[in-house]
PDB file of N, CA, C and O in Angstrom:
ATOM      1  N   MET A   1    -104.654 -19.874 -42.072  1.00  0.00           N
ATOM      2  CA  MET A   1    -104.119 -19.637 -40.747  1.00  0.00           C
ATOM      3  C   MET A   1    -102.592 -19.670 -40.840  1.00  0.00           C
ATOM      4  O   MET A   1    -102.024 -20.582 -41.440  1.00  0.00           O
ATOM      5  N   GLN A   2    -101.947 -18.696 -40.261  1.00  0.00           N
ATOM      6  CA  GLN A   2    -100.497 -18.639 -40.275  1.00  0.00           C
ATOM      7  C   GLN A   2     -99.919 -19.653 -39.302  1.00  0.00           C
ATOM      8  O   GLN A   2    -100.574 -20.075 -38.349  1.00  0.00           O
ATOM      9  N   LEU A   3     -98.683 -20.030 -39.567  1.00  0.00           N
ATOM     10  CA  LEU A   3     -98.022 -21.018 -38.718  1.00  0.00           C
ATOM     11  C   LEU A   3     -97.939 -20.539 -37.270  1.00  0.00           C
ATOM     12  O   LEU A   3     -98.155 -21.322 -36.345  1.00  0.00           O
ATOM     13  N   ARG A   4     -97.631 -19.273 -37.071  1.00  0.00           N
ATOM     14  CA  ARG A   4     -97.514 -18.736 -35.709  1.00  0.00           C
ATOM     15  C   ARG A   4     -98.839 -18.857 -34.956  1.00  0.00           C
ATOM     16  O   ARG A   4     -98.855 -19.226 -33.782  1.00  0.00           O
ATOM     17  N   GLU A   5     -99.940 -18.548 -35.623  1.00  0.00           N
ATOM     18  CA  GLU A   5    -101.263 -18.664 -34.988  1.00  0.00           C
ATOM     19  C   GLU A   5    -101.578 -20.119 -34.672  1.00  0.00           C
ATOM     20  O   GLU A   5    -102.115 -20.422 -33.606  1.00  0.00           O
ATOM     21  N   LEU A   6    -101.250 -21.013 -35.585  1.00  0.00           N
ATOM     22  CA  LEU A   6    -101.520 -22.433 -35.378  1.00  0.00           C
ATOM     23  C   LEU A   6    -100.752 -22.962 -34.173  1.00  0.00           C
ATOM     24  O   LEU A   6    -101.321 -23.660 -33.334  1.00  0.00           O
ATOM     25  N   VAL A   7     -99.461 -22.636 -34.081  1.00  0.00           N
ATOM     26  CA  VAL A   7     -98.643 -23.107 -32.964  1.00  0.00           C
ATOM     27  C   VAL A   7     -99.133 -22.508 -31.657  1.00  0.00           C
ATOM     28  O   VAL A   7     -99.228 -23.222 -30.658  1.00  0.00           O
ATOM     29  N   THR A   8     -99.444 -21.233 -31.634  1.00  0.00           N
ATOM     30  CA  THR A   8     -99.905 -20.584 -30.408  1.00  0.00           C
ATOM     31  C   THR A   8    -101.233 -21.168 -29.952  1.00  0.00           C
ATOM     32  O   THR A   8    -101.407 -21.439 -28.764  1.00  0.00           O
ATOM     33  N   TYR A   9    -102.169 -21.366 -30.864  1.00  0.00           N
ATOM     34  CA  TYR A   9    -103.474 -21.900 -30.482  1.00  0.00           C
ATOM     35  C   TYR A   9    -103.356 -23.343 -30.012  1.00  0.00           C
ATOM     36  O   TYR A   9    -103.987 -23.727 -29.028  1.00  0.00           O
ATOM     37  N   SER A  10    -102.556 -24.144 -30.704  1.00  0.00           N
ATOM     38  CA  SER A  10    -102.474 -25.559 -30.359  1.00  0.00           C
ATOM     39  C   SER A  10    -101.755 -25.791 -29.037  1.00  0.00           C
ATOM     40  O   SER A  10    -101.892 -26.857 -28.436  1.00  0.00           O
ATOM     41  N   PHE A  11    -100.989 -24.803 -28.578  1.00  0.00           N
ATOM     42  CA  PHE A  11    -100.292 -24.952 -27.306  1.00  0.00           C
ATOM     43  C   PHE A  11    -100.935 -24.123 -26.199  1.00  0.00           C
ATOM     44  O   PHE A  11    -100.251 -23.706 -25.265  1.00  0.00           O
ATOM     45  N   ALA A  12    -102.233 -23.880 -26.292  1.00  0.00           N
ATOM     46  CA  ALA A  12    -102.941 -23.149 -25.239  1.00  0.00           C
ATOM     47  C   ALA A  12    -102.904 -23.978 -23.955  1.00  0.00           C
ATOM     48  O   ALA A  12    -103.003 -25.205 -23.992  1.00  0.00           O
ATOM     49  N   ARG A  13    -102.762 -23.300 -22.832  1.00  0.00           N
ATOM     50  CA  ARG A  13    -102.746 -24.002 -21.554  1.00  0.00           C
ATOM     51  C   ARG A  13    -104.111 -24.620 -21.285  1.00  0.00           C
ATOM     52  O   ARG A  13    -105.143 -23.968 -21.446  1.00  0.00           O
ATOM     53  N   ASN A  14    -104.106 -25.870 -20.881  1.00  0.00           N
ATOM     54  CA  ASN A  14    -105.364 -26.545 -20.604  1.00  0.00           C
ATOM     55  C   ASN A  14    -105.278 -27.436 -19.354  1.00  0.00           C
ATOM     56  O   ASN A  14    -106.163 -28.260 -19.120  1.00  0.00           O
ATOM     57  N   VAL A  15    -104.217 -27.273 -18.552  1.00  0.00           N
ATOM     58  CA  VAL A  15    -104.060 -28.049 -17.321  1.00  0.00           C
ATOM     59  C   VAL A  15    -104.022 -27.068 -16.156  1.00  0.00           C
ATOM     60  O   VAL A  15    -103.121 -26.234 -16.074  1.00  0.00           O
ATOM     61  N   GLY A  16    -104.994 -27.166 -15.258  1.00  0.00           N
ATOM     62  CA  GLY A  16    -105.114 -26.251 -14.120  1.00  0.00           C
ATOM     63  C   GLY A  16    -104.201 -26.624 -12.954  1.00  0.00           C
ATOM     64  O   GLY A  16    -103.452 -27.599 -13.025  1.00  0.00           O
ATOM     65  N   GLY A  17    -104.272 -25.839 -11.883  1.00  0.00           N
ATOM     66  CA  GLY A  17    -103.379 -25.965 -10.735  1.00  0.00           C
ATOM     67  C   GLY A  17    -103.412 -27.310 -10.028  1.00  0.00           C
ATOM     68  O   GLY A  17    -102.367 -27.934  -9.845  1.00  0.00           O
ATOM     69  N   ALA A  18    -104.591 -27.768  -9.628  1.00  0.00           N
ATOM     70  CA  ALA A  18    -104.697 -29.049  -8.915  1.00  0.00           C
ATOM     71  C   ALA A  18    -104.294 -30.203  -9.830  1.00  0.00           C
ATOM     72  O   ALA A  18    -103.627 -31.143  -9.396  1.00  0.00           O
ATOM     73  N   ASP A  19    -104.698 -30.128 -11.081  1.00  0.00           N
ATOM     74  CA  ASP A  19    -104.353 -31.146 -12.065  1.00  0.00           C
ATOM     75  C   ASP A  19    -102.836 -31.200 -12.264  1.00  0.00           C
ATOM     76  O   ASP A  19    -102.261 -32.282 -12.384  1.00  0.00           O
ATOM     77  N   ARG A  20    -102.192 -30.036 -12.297  1.00  0.00           N
ATOM     78  CA  ARG A  20    -100.731 -29.972 -12.444  1.00  0.00           C
ATOM     79  C   ARG A  20    -100.043 -30.661 -11.273  1.00  0.00           C
ATOM     80  O   ARG A  20     -99.126 -31.459 -11.469  1.00  0.00           O
ATOM     81  N   LEU A  21    -100.482 -30.354 -10.062  1.00  0.00           N
ATOM     82  CA  LEU A  21     -99.877 -30.947  -8.867  1.00  0.00           C
ATOM     83  C   LEU A  21    -100.005 -32.465  -8.882  1.00  0.00           C
ATOM     84  O   LEU A  21     -99.042 -33.177  -8.596  1.00  0.00           O
ATOM     85  N   ILE A  22    -101.179 -32.953  -9.211  1.00  0.00           N
ATOM     86  CA  ILE A  22    -101.408 -34.402  -9.270  1.00  0.00           C
ATOM     87  C   ILE A  22    -100.525 -35.038 -10.337  1.00  0.00           C
ATOM     88  O   ILE A  22     -99.937 -36.094 -10.105  1.00  0.00           O
ATOM     89  N   ARG A  23    -100.426 -34.405 -11.503  1.00  0.00           N
ATOM     90  CA  ARG A  23     -99.593 -34.945 -12.583  1.00  0.00           C
ATOM     91  C   ARG A  23     -98.123 -35.018 -12.184  1.00  0.00           C
ATOM     92  O   ARG A  23     -97.454 -36.020 -12.437  1.00  0.00           O
ATOM     93  N   VAL A  24     -97.623 -33.955 -11.559  1.00  0.00           N
ATOM     94  CA  VAL A  24     -96.209 -33.935 -11.175  1.00  0.00           C
ATOM     95  C   VAL A  24     -95.933 -34.989 -10.105  1.00  0.00           C
ATOM     96  O   VAL A  24     -94.943 -35.715 -10.204  1.00  0.00           O
ATOM     97  N   LEU A  25     -96.776 -35.085  -9.100  1.00  0.00           N
ATOM     98  CA  LEU A  25     -96.562 -36.075  -8.037  1.00  0.00           C
ATOM     99  C   LEU A  25     -96.692 -37.508  -8.551  1.00  0.00           C
ATOM    100  O   LEU A  25     -95.849 -38.358  -8.265  1.00  0.00           O
ATOM    101  N   PHE A  26     -97.750 -37.765  -9.309  1.00  0.00           N
ATOM    102  CA  PHE A  26     -97.967 -39.111  -9.850  1.00  0.00           C
ATOM    103  C   PHE A  26     -96.876 -39.474 -10.852  1.00  0.00           C
ATOM    104  O   PHE A  26     -96.350 -40.587 -10.829  1.00  0.00           O
ATOM    105  N   GLY A  27     -96.542 -38.537 -11.725  1.00  0.00           N
ATOM    106  CA  GLY A  27     -95.519 -38.796 -12.733  1.00  0.00           C
ATOM    107  C   GLY A  27     -94.155 -39.059 -12.135  1.00  0.00           C
ATOM    108  O   GLY A  27     -93.423 -39.928 -12.607  1.00  0.00           O
ATOM    109  N   THR A  28     -93.808 -38.308 -11.093  1.00  0.00           N
ATOM    110  CA  THR A  28     -92.530 -38.521 -10.422  1.00  0.00           C
ATOM    111  C   THR A  28     -92.485 -39.901  -9.776  1.00  0.00           C
ATOM    112  O   THR A  28     -91.479 -40.605  -9.870  1.00  0.00           O
ATOM    113  N   THR A  29     -93.558 -40.275  -9.135  1.00  0.00           N
ATOM    114  CA  THR A  29     -93.645 -41.604  -8.514  1.00  0.00           C
ATOM    115  C   THR A  29     -93.548 -42.702  -9.568  1.00  0.00           C
ATOM    116  O   THR A  29     -92.830 -43.686  -9.387  1.00  0.00           O
ATOM    117  N   LEU A  30     -94.273 -42.529 -10.667  1.00  0.00           N
ATOM    118  CA  LEU A  30     -94.262 -43.531 -11.733  1.00  0.00           C
ATOM    119  C   LEU A  30     -92.892 -43.611 -12.404  1.00  0.00           C
ATOM    120  O   LEU A  30     -92.415 -44.704 -12.708  1.00  0.00           O
ATOM    121  N   ALA A  31     -92.261 -42.467 -12.635  1.00  0.00           N
ATOM    122  CA  ALA A  31     -90.944 -42.461 -13.274  1.00  0.00           C
ATOM    123  C   ALA A  31     -89.886 -43.099 -12.381  1.00  0.00           C
ATOM    124  O   ALA A  31     -88.946 -43.714 -12.884  1.00  0.00           O
ATOM    125  N   ALA A  32     -90.023 -42.963 -11.073  1.00  0.00           N
ATOM    126  CA  ALA A  32     -89.047 -43.534 -10.144  1.00  0.00           C
ATOM    127  C   ALA A  32     -89.345 -44.984  -9.783  1.00  0.00           C
ATOM    128  O   ALA A  32     -88.491 -45.663  -9.212  1.00  0.00           O
ATOM    129  N   SER A  33     -90.531 -45.465 -10.104  1.00  0.00           N
ATOM    130  CA  SER A  33     -90.942 -46.811  -9.691  1.00  0.00           C
ATOM    131  C   SER A  33     -90.025 -47.937 -10.175  1.00  0.00           C
ATOM    132  O   SER A  33     -89.853 -48.904  -9.433  1.00  0.00           O
ATOM    133  N   PRO A  34     -89.429 -47.879 -11.362  1.00  0.00           N
ATOM    134  CA  PRO A  34     -88.533 -48.983 -11.744  1.00  0.00           C
ATOM    135  C   PRO A  34     -87.333 -49.125 -10.808  1.00  0.00           C
ATOM    136  O   PRO A  34     -86.822 -50.230 -10.623  1.00  0.00           O
ATOM    137  N   TRP A  35     -86.880 -48.023 -10.218  1.00  0.00           N
ATOM    138  CA  TRP A  35     -85.743 -48.083  -9.306  1.00  0.00           C
ATOM    139  C   TRP A  35     -86.180 -48.383  -7.875  1.00  0.00           C
ATOM    140  O   TRP A  35     -85.385 -48.867  -7.070  1.00  0.00           O
ATOM    141  N   LEU A  36     -87.452 -48.095  -7.557  1.00  0.00           N
ATOM    142  CA  LEU A  36     -87.943 -48.334  -6.198  1.00  0.00           C
ATOM    143  C   LEU A  36     -88.544 -49.724  -6.034  1.00  0.00           C
ATOM    144  O   LEU A  36     -88.538 -50.279  -4.936  1.00  0.00           O
ATOM    145  N   LEU A  37     -89.059 -50.280  -7.111  1.00  0.00           N
ATOM    146  CA  LEU A  37     -89.711 -51.588  -7.081  1.00  0.00           C
ATOM    147  C   LEU A  37     -88.956 -52.552  -7.985  1.00  0.00           C
ATOM    148  O   LEU A  37     -88.236 -52.132  -8.891  1.00  0.00           O
ATOM    149  N   ALA A  38     -89.123 -53.819  -7.737  1.00  0.00           N
ATOM    150  CA  ALA A  38     -88.503 -54.819  -8.606  1.00  0.00           C
ATOM    151  C   ALA A  38     -89.413 -55.042  -9.809  1.00  0.00           C
ATOM    152  O   ALA A  38     -90.375 -55.807  -9.743  1.00  0.00           O
ATOM    153  N   MET A  39     -89.095 -54.365 -10.904  1.00  0.00           N
ATOM    154  CA  MET A  39     -89.897 -54.483 -12.124  1.00  0.00           C
ATOM    155  C   MET A  39     -89.055 -55.100 -13.232  1.00  0.00           C
ATOM    156  O   MET A  39     -87.844 -54.885 -13.286  1.00  0.00           O
ATOM    157  N   PRO A  40     -89.683 -55.857 -14.106  1.00  0.00           N
ATOM    158  CA  PRO A  40     -88.950 -56.321 -15.285  1.00  0.00           C
ATOM    159  C   PRO A  40     -88.492 -55.116 -16.115  1.00  0.00           C
ATOM    160  O   PRO A  40     -89.148 -54.073 -16.112  1.00  0.00           O
ATOM    161  N   ARG A  41     -87.390 -55.257 -16.812  1.00  0.00           N
ATOM    162  CA  ARG A  41     -86.770 -54.141 -17.517  1.00  0.00           C
ATOM    163  C   ARG A  41     -87.734 -53.451 -18.491  1.00  0.00           C
ATOM    164  O   ARG A  41     -87.820 -52.223 -18.474  1.00  0.00           O
ATOM    165  N   GLY A  42     -88.447 -54.175 -19.323  1.00  0.00           N
ATOM    166  CA  GLY A  42     -89.367 -53.583 -20.304  1.00  0.00           C
ATOM    167  C   GLY A  42     -90.497 -52.817 -19.640  1.00  0.00           C
ATOM    168  O   GLY A  42     -90.842 -51.716 -20.069  1.00  0.00           O
ATOM    169  N   VAL A  43     -91.068 -53.390 -18.605  1.00  0.00           N
ATOM    170  CA  VAL A  43     -92.148 -52.724 -17.868  1.00  0.00           C
ATOM    171  C   VAL A  43     -91.621 -51.462 -17.196  1.00  0.00           C
ATOM    172  O   VAL A  43     -92.306 -50.439 -17.163  1.00  0.00           O
ATOM    173  N   GLY A  44     -90.413 -51.534 -16.666  1.00  0.00           N
ATOM    174  CA  GLY A  44     -89.798 -50.383 -16.023  1.00  0.00           C
ATOM    175  C   GLY A  44     -89.576 -49.233 -16.996  1.00  0.00           C
ATOM    176  O   GLY A  44     -89.823 -48.076 -16.657  1.00  0.00           O
ATOM    177  N   TYR A  45     -89.113 -49.544 -18.202  1.00  0.00           N
ATOM    178  CA  TYR A  45     -88.909 -48.503 -19.217  1.00  0.00           C
ATOM    179  C   TYR A  45     -90.225 -47.827 -19.589  1.00  0.00           C
ATOM    180  O   TYR A  45     -90.290 -46.605 -19.719  1.00  0.00           O
ATOM    181  N   ILE A  46     -91.259 -48.623 -19.755  1.00  0.00           N
ATOM    182  CA  ILE A  46     -92.574 -48.070 -20.110  1.00  0.00           C
ATOM    183  C   ILE A  46     -93.110 -47.204 -18.979  1.00  0.00           C
ATOM    184  O   ILE A  46     -93.628 -46.114 -19.224  1.00  0.00           O
ATOM    185  N   ALA A  47     -92.992 -47.678 -17.745  1.00  0.00           N
ATOM    186  CA  ALA A  47     -93.460 -46.899 -16.590  1.00  0.00           C
ATOM    187  C   ALA A  47     -92.697 -45.593 -16.475  1.00  0.00           C
ATOM    188  O   ALA A  47     -93.299 -44.552 -16.213  1.00  0.00           O
ATOM    189  N   ALA A  48     -91.386 -45.626 -16.665  1.00  0.00           N
ATOM    190  CA  ALA A  48     -90.573 -44.409 -16.582  1.00  0.00           C
ATOM    191  C   ALA A  48     -90.948 -43.426 -17.691  1.00  0.00           C
ATOM    192  O   ALA A  48     -91.022 -42.222 -17.448  1.00  0.00           O
ATOM    193  N   LEU A  49     -91.182 -43.920 -18.889  1.00  0.00           N
ATOM    194  CA  LEU A  49     -91.563 -43.052 -20.005  1.00  0.00           C
ATOM    195  C   LEU A  49     -92.912 -42.388 -19.756  1.00  0.00           C
ATOM    196  O   LEU A  49     -93.059 -41.184 -19.963  1.00  0.00           O
ATOM    197  N   ILE A  50     -93.885 -43.155 -19.320  1.00  0.00           N
ATOM    198  CA  ILE A  50     -95.210 -42.591 -19.017  1.00  0.00           C
ATOM    199  C   ILE A  50     -95.094 -41.572 -17.885  1.00  0.00           C
ATOM    200  O   ILE A  50     -95.733 -40.521 -17.928  1.00  0.00           O
ATOM    201  N   GLY A  51     -94.282 -41.878 -16.877  1.00  0.00           N
ATOM    202  CA  GLY A  51     -94.072 -40.942 -15.779  1.00  0.00           C
ATOM    203  C   GLY A  51     -93.446 -39.640 -16.243  1.00  0.00           C
ATOM    204  O   GLY A  51     -93.861 -38.565 -15.808  1.00  0.00           O
ATOM    205  N   LEU A  52     -92.449 -39.717 -17.123  1.00  0.00           N
ATOM    206  CA  LEU A  52     -91.804 -38.504 -17.637  1.00  0.00           C
ATOM    207  C   LEU A  52     -92.753 -37.654 -18.472  1.00  0.00           C
ATOM    208  O   LEU A  52     -92.734 -36.427 -18.378  1.00  0.00           O
ATOM    209  N   VAL A  53     -93.576 -38.295 -19.283  1.00  0.00           N
ATOM    210  CA  VAL A  53     -94.568 -37.551 -20.070  1.00  0.00           C
ATOM    211  C   VAL A  53     -95.574 -36.875 -19.146  1.00  0.00           C
ATOM    212  O   VAL A  53     -95.951 -35.726 -19.376  1.00  0.00           O
ATOM    213  N   THR A  54     -96.007 -37.570 -18.114  1.00  0.00           N
ATOM    214  CA  THR A  54     -96.961 -37.009 -17.162  1.00  0.00           C
ATOM    215  C   THR A  54     -96.371 -35.814 -16.423  1.00  0.00           C
ATOM    216  O   THR A  54     -97.043 -34.795 -16.259  1.00  0.00           O
ATOM    217  N   VAL A  55     -95.133 -35.928 -15.979  1.00  0.00           N
ATOM    218  CA  VAL A  55     -94.470 -34.804 -15.304  1.00  0.00           C
ATOM    219  C   VAL A  55     -94.334 -33.624 -16.257  1.00  0.00           C
ATOM    220  O   VAL A  55     -94.589 -32.483 -15.870  1.00  0.00           O
ATOM    221  N   THR A  56     -93.937 -33.885 -17.489  1.00  0.00           N
ATOM    222  CA  THR A  56     -93.765 -32.810 -18.471  1.00  0.00           C
ATOM    223  C   THR A  56     -95.068 -32.077 -18.735  1.00  0.00           C
ATOM    224  O   THR A  56     -95.077 -30.847 -18.778  1.00  0.00           O
ATOM    225  N   THR A  57     -96.178 -32.804 -18.913  1.00  0.00           N
ATOM    226  CA  THR A  57     -97.459 -32.138 -19.151  1.00  0.00           C
ATOM    227  C   THR A  57     -97.880 -31.308 -17.940  1.00  0.00           C
ATOM    228  O   THR A  57     -98.509 -30.261 -18.091  1.00  0.00           O
ATOM    229  N   GLY A  58     -97.537 -31.773 -16.747  1.00  0.00           N
ATOM    230  CA  GLY A  58     -97.840 -30.999 -15.544  1.00  0.00           C
ATOM    231  C   GLY A  58     -97.003 -29.738 -15.442  1.00  0.00           C
ATOM    232  O   GLY A  58     -97.516 -28.686 -15.057  1.00  0.00           O
ATOM    233  N   LEU A  59     -95.730 -29.825 -15.779  1.00  0.00           N
ATOM    234  CA  LEU A  59     -94.843 -28.667 -15.665  1.00  0.00           C
ATOM    235  C   LEU A  59     -95.143 -27.583 -16.699  1.00  0.00           C
ATOM    236  O   LEU A  59     -95.029 -26.395 -16.396  1.00  0.00           O
ATOM    237  N   VAL A  60     -95.520 -27.973 -17.905  1.00  0.00           N
ATOM    238  CA  VAL A  60     -95.774 -26.982 -18.961  1.00  0.00           C
ATOM    239  C   VAL A  60     -97.248 -26.586 -19.066  1.00  0.00           C
ATOM    240  O   VAL A  60     -97.594 -25.723 -19.873  1.00  0.00           O
ATOM    241  N   SER A  61     -98.112 -27.195 -18.271  1.00  0.00           N
ATOM    242  CA  SER A  61     -99.556 -26.893 -18.232  1.00  0.00           C
ATOM    243  C   SER A  61    -100.267 -27.130 -19.552  1.00  0.00           C
ATOM    244  O   SER A  61    -101.257 -26.466 -19.856  1.00  0.00           O
ATOM    245  N   ARG A  62     -99.775 -28.061 -20.324  1.00  0.00           N
ATOM    246  CA  ARG A  62    -100.381 -28.363 -21.619  1.00  0.00           C
ATOM    247  C   ARG A  62    -100.457 -29.880 -21.803  1.00  0.00           C
ATOM    248  O   ARG A  62     -99.497 -30.602 -21.535  1.00  0.00           O
ATOM    249  N   CYS A  63    -101.615 -30.344 -22.264  1.00  0.00           N
ATOM    250  CA  CYS A  63    -101.809 -31.776 -22.474  1.00  0.00           C
ATOM    251  C   CYS A  63    -102.432 -31.982 -23.853  1.00  0.00           C
ATOM    252  O   CYS A  63    -103.514 -31.465 -24.133  1.00  0.00           O
ATOM    253  N   ALA A  64    -101.749 -32.736 -24.713  1.00  0.00           N
ATOM    254  CA  ALA A  64    -102.236 -32.971 -26.070  1.00  0.00           C
ATOM    255  C   ALA A  64    -103.551 -33.753 -26.054  1.00  0.00           C
ATOM    256  O   ALA A  64    -104.435 -33.485 -26.868  1.00  0.00           O
ATOM    257  N   LEU A  65    -103.688 -34.703 -25.150  1.00  0.00           N
ATOM    258  CA  LEU A  65    -104.924 -35.481 -25.071  1.00  0.00           C
ATOM    259  C   LEU A  65    -106.098 -34.580 -24.687  1.00  0.00           C
ATOM    260  O   LEU A  65    -107.176 -34.678 -25.274  1.00  0.00           O
ATOM    261  N   TYR A  66    -105.892 -33.705 -23.703  1.00  0.00           N
ATOM    262  CA  TYR A  66    -106.941 -32.749 -23.339  1.00  0.00           C
ATOM    263  C   TYR A  66    -107.300 -31.878 -24.531  1.00  0.00           C
ATOM    264  O   TYR A  66    -108.477 -31.604 -24.768  1.00  0.00           O
ATOM    265  N   TYR A  67    -106.302 -31.442 -25.280  1.00  0.00           N
ATOM    266  CA  TYR A  67    -106.541 -30.589 -26.446  1.00  0.00           C
ATOM    267  C   TYR A  67    -107.398 -31.316 -27.483  1.00  0.00           C
ATOM    268  O   TYR A  67    -108.341 -30.739 -28.024  1.00  0.00           O
ATOM    269  N   MET A  68    -107.073 -32.580 -27.760  1.00  0.00           N
ATOM    270  CA  MET A  68    -107.832 -33.344 -28.753  1.00  0.00           C
ATOM    271  C   MET A  68    -109.270 -33.598 -28.299  1.00  0.00           C
ATOM    272  O   MET A  68    -110.181 -33.661 -29.124  1.00  0.00           O
ATOM    273  N   LEU A  69    -109.472 -33.743 -26.988  1.00  0.00           N
ATOM    274  CA  LEU A  69    -110.807 -34.006 -26.454  1.00  0.00           C
ATOM    275  C   LEU A  69    -111.577 -32.731 -26.116  1.00  0.00           C
ATOM    276  O   LEU A  69    -112.759 -32.793 -25.777  1.00  0.00           O
ATOM    277  N   GLY A  70    -110.911 -31.571 -26.207  1.00  0.00           N
ATOM    278  CA  GLY A  70    -111.570 -30.303 -25.902  1.00  0.00           C
ATOM    279  C   GLY A  70    -111.764 -30.069 -24.417  1.00  0.00           C
ATOM    280  O   GLY A  70    -112.682 -29.353 -24.016  1.00  0.00           O
ATOM    281  N   ILE A  71    -110.915 -30.661 -23.598  1.00  0.00           N
ATOM    282  CA  ILE A  71    -111.020 -30.541 -22.141  1.00  0.00           C
ATOM    283  C   ILE A  71    -110.028 -29.489 -21.648  1.00  0.00           C
ATOM    284  O   ILE A  71    -108.934 -29.353 -22.195  1.00  0.00           O
ATOM    285  N   SER A  72    -110.417 -28.751 -20.616  1.00  0.00           N
ATOM    286  CA  SER A  72    -109.506 -27.818 -19.979  1.00  0.00           C
ATOM    287  C   SER A  72    -109.851 -27.747 -18.497  1.00  0.00           C
ATOM    288  O   SER A  72    -111.016 -27.600 -18.129  1.00  0.00           O
ATOM    289  N   THR A  73    -108.828 -27.852 -17.647  1.00  0.00           N
ATOM    290  CA  THR A  73    -109.032 -27.714 -16.209  1.00  0.00           C
ATOM    291  C   THR A  73    -108.492 -26.381 -15.710  1.00  0.00           C
ATOM    292  O   THR A  73    -108.449 -26.134 -14.505  1.00  0.00           O
ATOM    293  N   CYS A  74    -108.079 -25.521 -16.643  1.00  0.00           N
ATOM    294  CA  CYS A  74    -107.605 -24.175 -16.290  1.00  0.00           C
ATOM    295  C   CYS A  74    -108.792 -23.289 -15.932  1.00  0.00           C
ATOM    296  O   CYS A  74    -109.878 -23.445 -16.490  1.00  0.00           O
ATOM    297  N   PRO A  75    -108.584 -22.358 -14.999  1.00  0.00           N
ATOM    298  CA  PRO A  75    -109.622 -21.344 -14.780  1.00  0.00           C
ATOM    299  C   PRO A  75    -109.824 -20.542 -16.067  1.00  0.00           C
ATOM    300  O   PRO A  75    -108.885 -20.382 -16.847  1.00  0.00           O
ATOM    301  N   ALA A  76    -111.006 -20.050 -16.291  1.00  0.00           N
ATOM    302  CA  ALA A  76    -111.364 -19.402 -17.564  1.00  0.00           C
ATOM    303  C   ALA A  76    -110.454 -18.246 -17.941  1.00  0.00           C
ATOM    304  O   ALA A  76    -110.147 -18.095 -19.124  1.00  0.00           O
ATOM    305  N   GLY A  77    -110.008 -17.430 -17.010  1.00  0.00           N
ATOM    306  CA  GLY A  77    -109.225 -16.259 -17.355  1.00  0.00           C
ATOM    307  C   GLY A  77    -107.738 -16.487 -17.494  1.00  0.00           C
ATOM    308  O   GLY A  77    -107.029 -15.568 -17.904  1.00  0.00           O
ATOM    309  N   SER A  78    -107.222 -17.671 -17.172  1.00  0.00           N
ATOM    310  CA  SER A  78    -105.777 -17.846 -17.130  1.00  0.00           C
ATOM    311  C   SER A  78    -105.171 -18.539 -18.339  1.00  0.00           C
ATOM    312  O   SER A  78    -103.948 -18.571 -18.474  1.00  0.00           O
ATOM    313  N   LYS A  79    -105.994 -19.095 -19.221  1.00  0.00           N
ATOM    314  CA  LYS A  79    -105.406 -19.772 -20.361  1.00  0.00           C
ATOM    315  C   LYS A  79    -105.289 -18.839 -21.555  1.00  0.00           C
ATOM    316  O   LYS A  79    -106.048 -17.878 -21.676  1.00  0.00           O
ATOM    317  N   HIS A  80    -104.365 -19.116 -22.410  1.00  0.00           N
ATOM    318  CA  HIS A  80    -104.083 -18.273 -23.554  1.00  0.00           C
ATOM    319  C   HIS A  80    -104.854 -18.820 -24.754  1.00  0.00           C
ATOM    320  O   HIS A  80    -104.640 -19.964 -25.154  1.00  0.00           O
ATOM    321  N   GLN A  81    -105.719 -18.041 -25.314  1.00  0.00           N
ATOM    322  CA  GLN A  81    -106.498 -18.451 -26.457  1.00  0.00           C
ATOM    323  C   GLN A  81    -106.149 -17.611 -27.674  1.00  0.00           C
ATOM    324  O   GLN A  81    -106.591 -16.468 -27.789  1.00  0.00           O
ATOM    325  N   GLY A  82    -105.376 -18.157 -28.563  1.00  0.00           N
ATOM    326  CA  GLY A  82    -105.042 -17.466 -29.801  1.00  0.00           C
ATOM    327  C   GLY A  82    -104.051 -16.348 -29.604  1.00  0.00           C
ATOM    328  O   GLY A  82    -103.434 -16.216 -28.546  1.00  0.00           O
ATOM    329  N   ILE A  83    -103.906 -15.543 -30.643  1.00  0.00           N
ATOM    330  CA  ILE A  83    -102.937 -14.440 -30.618  1.00  0.00           C
ATOM    331  C   ILE A  83    -103.661 -13.121 -30.513  1.00  0.00           C
ATOM    332  O   ILE A  83    -104.632 -12.871 -31.227  1.00  0.00           O
ATOM    333  N   THR A  84    -103.191 -12.292 -29.631  1.00  0.00           N
ATOM    334  CA  THR A  84    -103.701 -10.930 -29.545  1.00  0.00           C
ATOM    335  C   THR A  84    -102.561  -9.999 -29.885  1.00  0.00           C
ATOM    336  O   THR A  84    -101.490 -10.054 -29.280  1.00  0.00           O
ATOM    337  N   GLU A  85    -102.803  -9.144 -30.858  1.00  0.00           N
ATOM    338  CA  GLU A  85    -101.742  -8.215 -31.270  1.00  0.00           C
ATOM    339  C   GLU A  85    -102.185  -6.808 -31.086  1.00  0.00           C
ATOM    340  O   GLU A  85    -101.430  -5.880 -31.378  1.00  0.00           O
TER     341      GLU A  85
END
């Protein structure tokens, strides 16, 4: 398998519309929680990091955990599967 095919296949979209919205809203709330709530510094950093990762997966429609588990919430026709030339 060529590197281009491997990268394209491994980054197939697997996060659907409703899932994206939930991730962005939840991630934004979680990322902002250290500044909105009185949290210890270490807990705040962890919460902000998890929130940023959640927002990022929602914005790019790709989740590594979903990929490893073989899960996809995308409609069947909208995700990119492999390379078509």
